[in-house]
LUMSE-547293 format. One record per residue (C-alpha): residue number from 1; y, x negated, z; residue in three letters; chain. Coordinates in steps of 0.001 Angstrom, whole numbers. Each point is the difference from the previous one (the first is absolute). Last residue first. Example, Ala and Ser with C-alpha at 12.3 -4.5 7.8 and 13.67 -1.06 7.14 Angstrom:
# residues 2
- drense,py,px,pz,kolkol,sese
- 2,-1060,-13670,7140,ser,A
- 1,-3440,1370,660,ala,A
END
This chain:
# residues 196
- drense,py,px,pz,kolkol,sese
- 196,227574,-85748,98326,unk,A
- 195,3138,-2148,-1023,unk,A
- 194,-157,1199,-4000,unk,A
- 193,-288,3420,761,unk,A
- 192,3765,-160,2536,unk,A
- 191,1234,-2110,-2666,unk,A
- 190,-1236,2567,-2488,unk,A
- 189,1353,3111,2149,unk,A
- 188,3250,-1426,624,unk,A
- 187,553,-885,-4371,unk,A
- 186,-1004,3717,-956,unk,A
- 185,1456,-1089,-3765,unk,A
- 184,-3055,1979,-1547,unk,A
- 183,-867,-3225,-699,unk,A
- 182,-219,-1665,2849,unk,A
- 181,-2006,2732,1921,unk,A
- 180,-2868,279,-2730,unk,A
- 179,569,-4370,479,unk,A
- 178,-353,644,3627,unk,A
- 177,-2780,2505,-430,unk,A
- 176,-2702,-2117,-2403,unk,A
- 175,445,-3228,2452,unk,A
- 174,-1034,2518,2725,unk,A
- 173,-2900,1078,-1922,unk,A
- 172,-1344,-3389,-829,unk,A
- 171,878,-1639,3330,unk,A
- 170,-2144,3332,1892,unk,A
- 169,-2725,-909,-3415,unk,A
- 168,231,-3328,1257,unk,A
- 167,-519,469,4073,unk,A
- 166,-2986,2462,-1225,unk,A
- 165,-1927,-2625,-1933,unk,A
- 164,521,-2446,2978,unk,A
- 163,-1057,2406,2702,unk,A
- 162,-2832,176,-2754,unk,A
- 161,-552,-4288,496,unk,A
- 160,-117,182,3502,unk,A
- 159,-1920,3095,474,unk,A
- 158,-4000,-1865,-967,unk,A
- 157,776,-2661,3270,unk,A
- 156,-127,2296,2542,unk,A
- 155,3472,-32,1960,unk,A
- 154,1241,3103,752,unk,A
- 153,2832,831,2418,unk,A
- 152,1783,528,-3598,unk,A
- 151,-2264,3203,-1294,unk,A
- 150,1576,71,-4007,unk,A
- 149,3520,-1878,654,unk,A
- 148,2666,1899,992,unk,A
- 147,2018,3728,237,unk,A
- 146,-666,114,-4132,unk,A
- 145,243,3645,-649,unk,A
- 144,4264,10,-548,unk,A
- 143,-266,-2940,-2202,unk,A
- 142,-3061,1969,-2393,unk,A
- 141,2603,3405,-592,unk,A
- 140,2619,-2028,-1071,unk,A
- 139,-2421,-2228,-2687,unk,A
- 138,-1244,3018,-1316,unk,A
- 137,2043,86,-2919,unk,A
- 136,-1437,-3000,-1156,unk,A
- 135,-3602,1355,-287,unk,A
- 134,-2654,-1976,1740,unk,A
- 133,1338,-750,3302,unk,A
- 132,-11,3880,557,unk,A
- 131,-4357,-342,-435,unk,A
- 130,-139,-2835,2273,unk,A
- 129,1949,1250,2902,unk,A
- 128,-1914,3642,85,unk,A
- 127,-3080,-1603,-192,unk,A
- 126,929,-2632,2687,unk,A
- 125,1782,3249,2027,unk,A
- 124,-3694,1704,-532,unk,A
- 123,-448,4007,389,unk,A
- 122,-2780,1850,1142,unk,A
- 121,-3433,2154,-722,unk,A
- 120,-2500,-2171,-685,unk,A
- 119,-582,436,-3563,unk,A
- 118,410,-4154,-837,unk,A
- 117,-2839,-772,1929,unk,A
- 116,1432,-3334,1653,unk,A
- 115,-3341,-2819,-1125,unk,A
- 114,-3327,-1238,1447,unk,A
- 113,-2165,-1364,-2104,unk,A
- 112,-4583,-1453,193,unk,A
- 111,-1557,2580,2308,unk,A
- 110,2358,2670,-349,unk,A
- 109,3715,1056,1124,unk,A
- 108,2576,2546,-1126,unk,A
- 107,2394,-51,2484,unk,A
- 106,2571,1917,1607,unk,A
- 105,-2309,3166,-1184,unk,A
- 104,696,2927,-1561,unk,A
- 103,-1507,3626,707,unk,A
- 102,-166,334,3582,unk,A
- 101,3920,-1580,694,unk,A
- 100,-290,-2122,2452,unk,A
- 99,3582,-2074,1632,unk,A
- 98,-285,-3601,-89,unk,A
- 97,-611,-1606,3150,unk,A
- 96,-3911,319,107,unk,A
- 95,-352,-310,-3912,unk,A
- 94,1490,-3645,1104,unk,A
- 93,-2272,-990,2890,unk,A
- 92,-2818,931,-2223,unk,A
- 91,1444,-2145,-2136,unk,A
- 90,357,-2410,2435,unk,A
- 89,-3357,-271,1084,unk,A
- 88,-2172,-473,-2713,unk,A
- 87,2752,-2488,-1326,unk,A
- 86,-1219,-2247,3371,unk,A
- 85,-3630,943,-589,unk,A
- 84,494,-1143,-3440,unk,A
- 83,1325,-3434,1325,unk,A
- 82,-2349,-224,2296,unk,A
- 81,-2797,66,-2500,unk,A
- 80,1815,-2031,-2467,unk,A
- 79,616,-2886,2899,unk,A
- 78,3856,-387,1302,unk,A
- 77,2790,-1811,-132,unk,A
- 76,907,1337,-3611,unk,A
- 75,283,3185,1587,unk,A
- 74,2751,2050,-1501,unk,A
- 73,-829,-1111,-3739,unk,A
- 72,-2925,-474,798,unk,A
- 71,-851,3649,1354,unk,A
- 70,2764,1111,-3357,unk,A
- 69,-2274,-1782,-2599,unk,A
- 68,-3454,618,1095,unk,A
- 67,752,3773,192,unk,A
- 66,767,-804,-3960,unk,A
- 65,3491,1930,-591,unk,A
- 64,442,3185,-2079,unk,A
- 63,3131,-33,-1794,unk,A
- 62,3738,1742,-318,unk,A
- 61,42,442,4346,unk,A
- 60,286,-3787,-32,unk,A
- 59,3737,234,1622,unk,A
- 58,-1709,3517,2177,unk,A
- 57,-3561,-2152,503,unk,A
- 56,2230,-2546,1462,unk,A
- 55,2022,1644,2392,unk,A
- 54,-2656,1165,1582,unk,A
- 53,-1794,-3076,272,unk,A
- 52,3241,-1019,1859,unk,A
- 51,274,3111,2623,unk,A
- 50,-3444,-820,593,unk,A
- 49,512,-3686,742,unk,A
- 48,2822,1788,2340,unk,A
- 47,-2106,1777,2304,unk,A
- 46,-545,3741,-727,unk,A
- 45,1969,3258,1147,unk,A
- 44,2055,398,-2536,unk,A
- 43,2556,1788,2018,unk,A
- 42,1755,3092,-1866,unk,A
- 41,3541,509,-884,unk,A
- 40,629,3883,-303,unk,A
- 39,1623,1347,-3105,unk,A
- 38,-2696,1803,-862,unk,A
- 37,-2205,-2731,118,unk,A
- 36,1592,-3741,-249,unk,A
- 35,-1957,-3177,383,unk,A
- 34,1945,-3164,188,unk,A
- 33,-1649,-3320,-631,unk,A
- 32,3691,-2917,133,unk,A
- 31,2740,97,-1653,unk,A
- 30,-1493,368,-4120,unk,A
- 29,-3723,1538,1254,unk,A
- 28,614,3922,74,unk,A
- 27,-2595,2051,367,unk,A
- 26,1536,3375,-408,unk,A
- 25,-2332,3564,537,unk,A
- 24,1042,3739,-900,unk,A
- 23,-602,-829,-3143,unk,A
- 22,1149,1096,-3383,unk,A
- 21,-730,-1673,-3097,unk,A
- 20,2912,37,-2246,unk,A
- 19,833,-4011,-253,unk,A
- 18,-3733,-591,-1325,unk,A
- 17,-1026,-3207,1432,unk,A
- 16,-2180,878,2878,unk,A
- 15,-1414,2806,-2322,unk,A
- 14,-1413,-3350,-2167,unk,A
- 13,249,436,-3882,unk,A
- 12,-3663,242,-1817,unk,A
- 11,613,-1521,-3176,unk,A
- 10,-2516,775,-2638,unk,A
- 9,-3132,-1020,-1299,unk,A
- 8,-1984,2340,-2480,unk,A
- 7,-3659,-35,-280,unk,A
- 6,-234,3892,-1004,unk,A
- 5,868,1658,3209,unk,A
- 4,2361,-2541,1028,unk,A
- 3,-445,-2876,2166,unk,A
- 2,2841,-1338,2392,unk,A
- 1,2067,-2492,899,unk,A
END
């Protein structure tokens, strides 16, 4: 939410969630981390823990998250100083691994919080998937977009409920699609959707 002149609040929609936003960078988490810019796949040149941290920031893109919360989520066995140092190092790795934008950095951080910058020019598959899943008519496009679990190679604790949430959305989309095909008398497609 943002404050308008005069003191009233208005809802601020994240640019990442805006389906008409054009971008040259596409970030995919469904089925594994992929970065594509101008049709060319980029290598995410950072360790797996940085990829998981990037996924965490993207999944929680709508909120400022306390540095301590993130540090202890990713490094629960480290003392506070070491966990925070690991967080700083991995943030630097993420920033270095993503294409730079002179106007909008990928992350917004201060001494206490970190968040994904909603103005960073990119499209995000999970944002589009969530948008399509919220619309009954978007089931077919959402099913096509779902390439698999969110970051399937990561086994951090935080990601398990998120994977399940996206699987549930995918299952609901398949049910909608199956019902739509069956109602239209297209039983072959209904059966194929039910088997996915």
